N, C-alpha and C positions, 0 to 999 in steps of 0.2 A: 705340649698341645697334642691331645689324643687324636688318633685316626678316626675318621668318620666311619661309623658302623655300616653305612650304606655303600661305601666305596668297594668296588669289586677289584680284588687283587688279580693282577695279570700274571699268568704263568710265564715260564721261560720261553715257551713256544710262541705265545702271543707277543712278547717283547721282541723276539727275533723276527717275527712276521712284520711287525710295525717298522723295525729297523731296516729290513730289506726293502719295504715299500718306500721308505724315505730315500734310501739310496737310489732306487730305480727312478723315482719321481725327480730327484735332483739331477740325475744323469740325463733324463729326457729333457728337462728344462734347459740344461746347458747345451745339449745338442740342438735344440730349437732356437735358443736365444743367441748363441754365439754367432751364427751367420748374420743375424740382424745387427749385432754389435760390430762385427767385422766390417760390414758395409758402411756403417756410420764412421768408424775409425778410418777406413780407407778413403772416405770422401773428403777427409781433412788432412790427408797425408800425401807426401810426394809420390808420384807414380813410379819412380825408380824403386822405392822400397816395396811398393805393392807388387810390381811385376817380378821383383827378385825373390819374393817370398819371405823377406825379413820382417814383415809386419805381422804381429800376432796379437798383442794385448793392448798396446797403447799407440797413439799417433806418432809418426816420425816425419820430420820435415813439414811441420804443421803449416797449412795454408788454406784459404777459403776461395781459391780461384774457381773451383767447380761451381760453388754456390753463387758466386758473383756472375759467372757466365749464364747460369740458368735463370737467376732472378732478374737479370737485365733483359731477358727475352720477353717481348710484349705478348707473344703467343701463349706463354705460360699463364699470364694474368687473365687473358681472354678465356683460356680454358677453365681456369678457376671460376670465373664469372659465369660461364655457361654451365659448369657442373653444379653450382649453387642453384641456378635457375631450374635446371632439370630435376635436381633432388627435391627442392621445396615444392615446385609445381607438380611433379609426378607423384610425390608422396601424398599431397593433399587430394589430387584427383583420384589416384588409385585407392586410397583409403575410403573416400566417400563412395565411389562406385562399387567397390567390393562390399561395403557395408549394406548398400541398397540391394545388391544381388544376393548376398548371403541371407539377409533378412527375408527377402521375397521367397527364396527357395526353402526357407525353414517353415513357411506357412503351409499347412496341410491342405488348405482350401485352394491353393494355387493350381489351376488346371494344367495338366501335363507336366508337372514339376519333375517327375521321374524321367520323362523323356528329355527334358531340357538338361537335367543333371547328367544323363547318359551321354548326350552330345558334347557337353562340356568336358567330361572325363575323357571322351574319345580324343579330343584335341591335345590331351596331355601325352598321348602315346604316338600320335600320328600328326605330321605337319606337311605343309605343301612344299617346303624346301626354300632355299635361299633365293633362287631366281624368280619363282612365282611371287615370293614376298616382295622382292625389289620391284617387280612389274606392277603390283598392286599399289605400292607406295608412290611410284611414278605416275600411275594413272590418276591418283588423287591429288597430284600437284603438291606433294609434301616433301619432295626431295630438297635437301639443303635448307631446311627450315627448323626453327627451334620447336615448333609445335609437334613435329613427328617424334622428336626425342622425348618429349613429355608424354605423348600418348603411348608410345611403345613401352611395354613393361609395366604399365600402370595397372593392368588387370591380370591376375594370376588365378587359375582355377584352384590351385592349392590353397591360396588365401581365402577364396570364396568358400571352399569346403570347411576350412577352419571356422570361419564366421558362421556358416550355416549350422555347424555342430554346436558352436557356442550358444547361439540363440535357442536351438532346440533343447539344450540341456540346462540352460540357465534361466531363461524367461518362461515362467510357468503359464500355462494356458488360462488358469484361473485369474491371473493378473490382467490378462488381455480381456477376458470376459467382464471382469469388474469395471475396467476402463470403458468398455463399449456400453455397458449399462448406464454409466454416467454421461454418455454422449460423446465419448472420445472416438475419433475416426482413426483409420489406419495410419495416415500421415502424422497426425498429432501424437498417436501412441508411439510411433517410431522415433520422432524427434524429442519428445518430452519425457518418455519413460524408458524406451529400449536403449537409446544412445547413452543416457547417464548411467545406466547399469552395465554398460559395455566398455568401460574405460580400460579394462585389462586387455581385451582383444584388440581394441583400437591402438594401444601402445605397442602390442606385438606386431601387428600388421604394418604400422607406421615404421617400426624399426626394420622390418624385413625390406620394405620398399626403399627406405632411405639408403640402406647399405647397398642394395642392388643398383640403384641409380648412381650412387657415388663411385662404385667400382666398374660401372659399365663403360666400355669404350668401343666395342665391335660395331654397334649400330652407327656410331658417329663416323667410323672409318668407311663403312659401306655406303651410307646415305648422304655423305657430304661430297659434292661433285668435284670440288677442287682440292681435296685431300687436306694436307696439314695447313694450308693457308686459309682454310675456311674459318669464318668467325663463329661457326656453329659447332665446331668440334669440342668435345669435352676435355677436361684436363688430362685424364689418363691416356686418351688417344694421342693428344699432342705431346705429352711427355714421353710416351713410348717411341713415337716417330723421331722426336728430337734426340732421344738417347741413341737410337739407331744411327742417326745422322752423325752424331759426335763420335760414336765408335767407328763408323766407316772412315771418317776423316783421320782419326788416330791411326787406324790400320794402314791407310795409304801413306801417312807420314812415316810410320815405322818401317814400311817396306822400302821407302826411298832413302 
């Protein structure tokens, strides 16, 4: 079988470069992946082997006591339930509101849109701080409620800028003019023409919001009045506090 004439033969330097890249990438992968693998292996191994440093590649003294202790905690399942509610509700609310804001700011006919955009960008660099933020939430009677966890984080100026740029660069003005000539209004144009053409940016924004809500825990710790016992805490917050509680008990037991 003859060699393809269009194939470019790699020189020795090119092959060495590719080889070194493979070695570096594999090394980085091992450095990043091994800690995660070690945590999984340690979670099913006896603590004596873990504390003594004898555990390296495979489980020793296999047991599932840690998982049984965690899974029987009702607070973990409540946290999962809350996290799913916050993720789904916040993603839907944030995506819809961000699309409306981004589309509105992309319209050149919007009065004062540059001023509005400047004020929004200003909030990206300067904030009121944690205490004023807490006072505002308290004055709105949103403390210890699921609604505040859905509202917070739903709107991001960065996401609005992405959507605004997408609409300005993707939706041509000629398309809007043709729709208006046919009797289409702003609302109908947005829902029937602009949104179907914006599936890519909708997917991106939804992914950003969903990951942010799923990983969020600080707001739940601050805005839940009764701490870890609250039914409104998210999974990450409850799991972190539960892990700290378990570690504290283990530390006390080892000292005694």
